[in-house]
C-alpha positions in Angstrom: 93.6 1.0 -52.8 94.8 3.3 -50.1 96.8 6.5 -51.6 100.0 6.9 -49.7 101.3 10.3 -49.5 105.0 9.4 -49.1 104.9 7.3 -52.4 103.4 10.1 -54.4 104.7 13.2 -56.2 103.1 16.5 -56.0 101.7 15.9 -59.5 100.2 12.6 -58.3 98.5 14.4 -55.4 97.1 17.0 -57.7 95.7 14.5 -59.9 93.6 12.6 -57.2 92.4 15.6 -55.3 90.9 19.0 -56.2 93.1 22.1 -55.7 91.0 23.0 -52.7 91.6 19.6 -51.1 95.4 19.8 -51.8 95.5 23.2 -50.0 94.0 21.5 -46.9 95.6 18.1 -47.1 99.0 18.9 -48.3 99.6 22.7 -47.7 97.8 22.4 -44.2 95.3 25.0 -45.0 92.1 25.8 -43.2 88.7 26.3 -44.9 86.6 29.2 -43.8 84.2 28.4 -41.0 80.6 27.6 -41.8 81.4 26.8 -45.4 82.0 23.0 -45.3 79.5 20.7 -46.9 80.0 18.2 -44.1 79.0 20.6 -41.4 75.3 19.8 -41.6 75.7 16.0 -42.6 73.4 14.2 -40.2 73.1 10.7 -41.6 74.7 7.5 -40.1 78.0 6.6 -41.6 81.8 6.8 -41.6 84.0 9.7 -42.4 87.1 8.8 -44.4 90.1 10.9 -45.4 89.8 12.6 -49.0 93.1 11.4 -50.2 93.9 8.1 -48.6 90.4 7.0 -47.9 91.2 6.1 -44.4 88.3 5.7 -42.0 88.9 8.2 -39.2 85.5 9.2 -37.6 81.9 7.7 -37.2 78.6 9.9 -37.2 77.8 8.8 -33.6 80.7 11.0 -32.3 80.0 14.1 -34.5 78.4 17.0 -32.6 77.5 20.5 -33.0 80.3 22.6 -31.5 79.4 26.0 -32.8 82.7 26.6 -34.2 81.9 26.3 -38.0 83.8 23.2 -38.6 82.5 19.4 -38.4 83.5 18.3 -34.8 83.8 14.9 -33.4 84.4 13.9 -29.7 86.4 10.7 -30.6 88.2 9.1 -33.5 87.3 5.7 -35.0 90.6 4.1 -34.6 93.7 5.9 -33.1 95.9 3.9 -35.2 94.6 5.8 -38.2 95.7 9.3 -37.0 98.9 11.1 -35.9 98.8 13.9 -33.3 101.5 16.4 -33.8 102.3 19.7 -32.0 101.6 22.8 -34.3 103.4 26.0 -33.5 102.4 27.7 -36.6 99.7 30.0 -34.8 101.3 33.1 -33.4 101.3 33.1 -29.6 100.0 29.7 -29.1 100.4 26.0 -29.9 97.7 23.5 -31.2 97.6 19.8 -31.7 97.4 19.1 -35.4 95.5 15.9 -36.5 97.0 14.0 -39.5 95.9 10.8 -41.0 98.4 7.9 -41.0 99.5 8.7 -44.5 100.2 12.3 -43.7 97.0 14.1 -44.7 96.3 17.4 -42.5 92.7 16.9 -41.3 92.5 19.7 -38.6 93.3 20.2 -34.9 92.2 18.7 -31.6 91.3 20.6 -28.6 90.7 19.9 -24.9 87.2 21.6 -24.8 84.9 18.9 -26.1 82.0 17.0 -24.5 82.1 13.9 -22.4 83.2 11.2 -22.4 86.6 12.2 -23.9 86.5 16.0 -23.3 88.1 16.3 -26.9 87.0 18.5 -30.0 88.3 17.1 -33.3 87.9 20.1 -35.3 88.1 19.0 -39.1 88.1 20.6 -42.4 85.2 19.3 -44.6 87.4 19.2 -47.6 89.7 16.8 -45.7 87.0 14.2 -45.3 84.6 12.3 -47.3 81.3 10.8 -45.9 80.3 7.3 -46.5 76.8 6.6 -45.5 75.9 3.3 -43.9 74.0 0.9 -46.0 70.4 0.6 -45.1 68.8 -2.7 -44.4 
């Protein structure tokens, strides 16, 4: 069952996710670089959002960007994300990446590899990894 942000109270959110995930997904926080558990994940599989469990990335599009956050050059399904202008950074604007249920995942930049030229820079706490079944 998908967890829909718009139908949940703050207390519901806090029961379903950790305080650290709440800070990222709801309060739009950012985890410290090089601290995320998914940064070194190398197995084949799908990355889903921590709250709503929406599939957003595949391992085949993950790459080492050197930034300290899990980075992907494409999304699994563009229908599952929302891109929104973010002017919270003093002196600049970024594009925020949200899940279709409103979870803050990270930001997207135009300095990624081919074929898209995109770098989806994600917080590990905003995602969960689901490995492919073997065999």
